[in-house]
N, C-alpha and C positions, 0 to 999 in steps of 0.2 A: 504494500500500499504506500502510496506517495506520502511525503511529509505534510503536504497541504491537507490531503484527505485525513490523515491522522489527527491534525489539529482540529478539522471540522468535527470529527467524531468526539474528540475530547470536549470541545465547547458544547456540543449538544448534550452529552452525558452528564457532565458536571453541572452545567446550567439548569437543565431540566429536572435532574435529581435533587438539586439544591432547593429549587422552588417547591417541588413536591413533597420533599421531607419537611421543610420548614412549615408548609401549609398544615400538614398533619400534626406536627409537634406543637404549634401555636394555635391551631384550631381556628384559622380564620376561615370565612365562608367562601365557597366555591374554589378552594385551593387547586383542585384538579383542573379546572378551566384556566387558571393562571399557568399551570404546568404545560397545558396544550398551547396557550399563547407563546409561552417561552420556546417550546419544541419548533413551533412555526417560525418564530424570529431567528432561532439558531440555525435553521436550515437555509436562510437567505445568505447571499454572497458577502453581506456587510452588516454591522450592527446598528441598532437604532441610536441616534443622538438623544441627548437630554431634551433638545428642543422638539424633536419629533415625538418623544415619549410623552412630554407635557401636552402637546397639541392633541394626541390621541386620547389622552386621559381627559382633557377638558371636553373634547367632542363627545366622547362615550358618556361622560357624566351628564352632559347637557340632554343628549337624546334619551337616556335612560330615565332621568327625572321627568322630562317632558311627557314620556310614555306613561310613566306612573301617575302623573297628575290627570292626564286626559282619560286614562283607563278608569281612575277612581270616579271621575265625573260621570262617565258614561255607563258604568256597571249595572245601573238600575234598568237600562234599555237594552235588552239582548240582541234584538236584531240590529240596532244601530251599533252596538258594541262589535258584533261580528263583522259588519260592514266596514267599520273603521279599521279593523285588523286586517282585512283583505286590501283596503286602500293603502294602509301603511306599508304593507308588503311591496305593493307595486312601487310606491314613492321610494322605498329603500333601493329597489333595483335601479330606478331612474337616477338616483343619487350616485350610486356606484358607477353607472355607465357614463354619467356626465363628466368624469374625470377625477372623482374623488378617490378611486382606488379600491382594491379588494378588501382590505381590512376595515376601512370605514364603512364600506357596504355590508360587511358581516356584522359590524357593531349595530348599524341601523336596523338590519334584519333581526338581530337578537332583540332589540328594543321593540320592534313591531310585533315579535311573537312571544318571547319568553315572559317579558314584564306583564303584558295583559293576561297571559295564562295564569300567573301566579297571584294577580290581583284578584281573580275569581276565587282563589283559595284563602288568601290572607293579604290584606294591604300592607300589614307590618312587615311580613316576609318579603313582600315584592319590593318595599323600599329598601330592605337590606340588600336584595339582589341588585337594585338599581345603583346602589352606592359601591358594592363590592366588585362588580365586574369591572368597572373603570380602574379600581384600585389594583386588582389582579393584572390587568393590562399594564398598568405603570410599573408594577414589580417586575413583569416579564420584559418590558422595555429596558428597565435599569440592568437587569441580569444579563440581557443580550449585549448591551454596551460593554458591561464589565468583562464578560467572557471574550468578546472581540478584543478588548484591550489587553487582557492576560495572555491570549493566544491569537495574535493578530493574523489576519488573512493575508495571502499573497496579493499584492497590487495587480489589478487585471491589466493584461496587455492591451494595447490600442486596437488591435485586431478584434479582441473580445468585446471592446466597448462599442465598436461601430458595427453592430449587427445589422443584417437585412431588415428593414421595417416591416412589420406585419401588415397585411392588407387591412384597410379600414372596414369595419363592419356596419351594417345597418343597425343604429342604435334602437330604433323602434321595433325591428324584427327580434332583436335579442332580448329585449325587455318582455316582448310578448312570450317568447320561449321560456324565459325564467318564470314568468307569472303563471303561465299554463301549468308548469309543474308544482311550484310552491304553493299557490293560493288554494288549490283543491286539497293539498295535503293539510295545510293549516285549518281548512274549513272542517274536514273530517275530524281532525284532532280536536278541535275546540267543541264541536257538536257532540262527539262521542264521550266528552268529559276527560280527556287525556291530561295527565299530570307529570309526566316524566320530562322535566325540563331539560335534561341533557339530550334527549332525543330531538328537541327543538334546536339546540345548539349544534348538534350533529348535522341537522337538515340545513341549517344556516351555512355551515362550512361546505358542505357537499353541493349545495346549490350553486354557490359562487365558483367552485372548482370545475364543475361540469359545464356551467354556462361559458367559461373562458375557453372551452374546447369546441370550436364550431364543427358542425356535422360530425359529432362525436361517434355516434352509432353504436354498433355491437362491439368494436375493439375496445373503446374507451369503457364501455359497460363492463367488459370482462376483466379489464385491468382494474377498475374500481372494486369489483366483487372479490377479486384476488386479494387486493390490499386489505379490504375490510375484513375478509374471512381469516386472513393471517393475524391482523390485529386482535380479532375477537378471540381467536385460539390462544394467542399469547396472554390475553387478559383472563380468560378462564383458568389457564394453568397458574397465573400469578394468584388469582384469587384463592384457589384450592391450596397452594402453599401457605398463603396467609392464614387460612383456617387451622392448618396444622400447627402454625407458629405464630400466634397472635401476639406480636410485638411491634413496637414502632421501628425497630431495626429491620424487621422483615420487609415491609414495604419499601423502605429506603434502599436495601439491597436488591430488591426485585426491580425497582425502577431503574437502579444503576445498570443492572444486567440487560434489562429491556433496551434501554437506550444504546448501550454500548453494542449489543448484538445486532439490532436492527439498524443502528447506524453504520456499522461495518458492512452489513448486508447491502445498504443503499450505496456504498462507494465500491462495491465488488463488481464482478462481471457476470454474477449469477442471474438467471432469468427472472428471479423475483426482486431484483434490486430496484426496478421502478416502483415497486409497490411498498417499499420500506418506509418511506416518509409518511405516506397516509395510514400505514399500519401502526406507527408510532402514536399518532394522534387518536386514532381508534382505540388503541389499547389503553391509553391513558383516560379516555373519556369513560370507557366501560369500567376499568378497574378502578380508577379513582372515584367514580360514582358509586361503585359497589361498596367500598370500604368506608367511604365519608360522604354519603348522599346528602343532598340539601333538601330541606322540608321534612315531611313526615314519612319518609320512605326508608327508614333505617333497616327494615326487615327485607328489603329487596335484594335478592341474591344475584350473583354475577350472571347466571344463566338467564334469568329473567330480563336483565338488562340487555344481554345479547340478543334475545328474542325481539326486544323493543327496537334496538338499533337495526336488526336485521329486516324487520318489517318496513322501517322507514327507508332503508337502503333499497330494498326491492321496489318499492313504490316509486322513489324518486328516480332510479335508474331506468326502470321500465317506462316511466313517464317521458324521460328524455329520449329514449329510443323512438317512442311514438312521436314525439314532437320533431325529432330529426327527420322522420319519414314524411310527415305531412307539412311541417313548417321549417324546412331546412334553413341553416344560416345563409345570409347573403351579404355581399359587399355593398358598401355605401355607394349610391350612384354619384359619379362625379359630375360637377357642373360643367 
């Protein structure tokens, strides 16, 4: 393995494990989501600056609190409430496609789905969530900057920086594709009384990932299934080991091994290498949510969490395959 790849694996392993372990030890809410954000940041070619972390925190806090306030006002009116959730999802996609970027789009989508869902259960818990998601994002951003400072990345060559620009996509068509997949899922989730917040977080990530892959079709669907099956299998194994050795040391060591093994897999020439990055986030969502769940789901087992994630995964991927067939991506018409 090249030196740069080794540094990348070390950054990913130490940073993600540090946030995951501290979250469990100190007991701050939604620590597993903080670990997921950290893993995503540390797979990037460069770390976040303090300014970028602060801007993301401020934006996340603003949209989360606005969502909590609006949801609290509309909660007595079920039809209007559900319509507002659907409109907020479409607006989140519009914001992301306007040039805001992937992560702000994910934050807006979380505000559009997770906060309103929890308001239906408890306004106080929803307020905690609205405050702690941005805090976890800030912690992840600081950790990313620290890891890239301790283990600096190799400067990119000029040839790497000047890549062939991707073809411009039709913004309206892509927003339609994203909405046709996510809005029906959210509608069914809310109407059926679903309460698994981590499933909504998973769908927010997955929707943005798949939407960025025009005309994805069956090949990307197969890759996503492979990645998430790999992550789910690792999560179940970690949970069963945790049951046998219920100690704070156990999840710390398991997270260390998880990130180290999947990180090395991602840098290898193995055919599963492209699935390693998504597998890490899936494993952290399932395993972290199983041993330290948010809200009143302390008895939810890892297998149940896997089934919830799997159901969402199959729905979203199948929907994208159908959308690719009938409403394929198209390039923006030049003037």
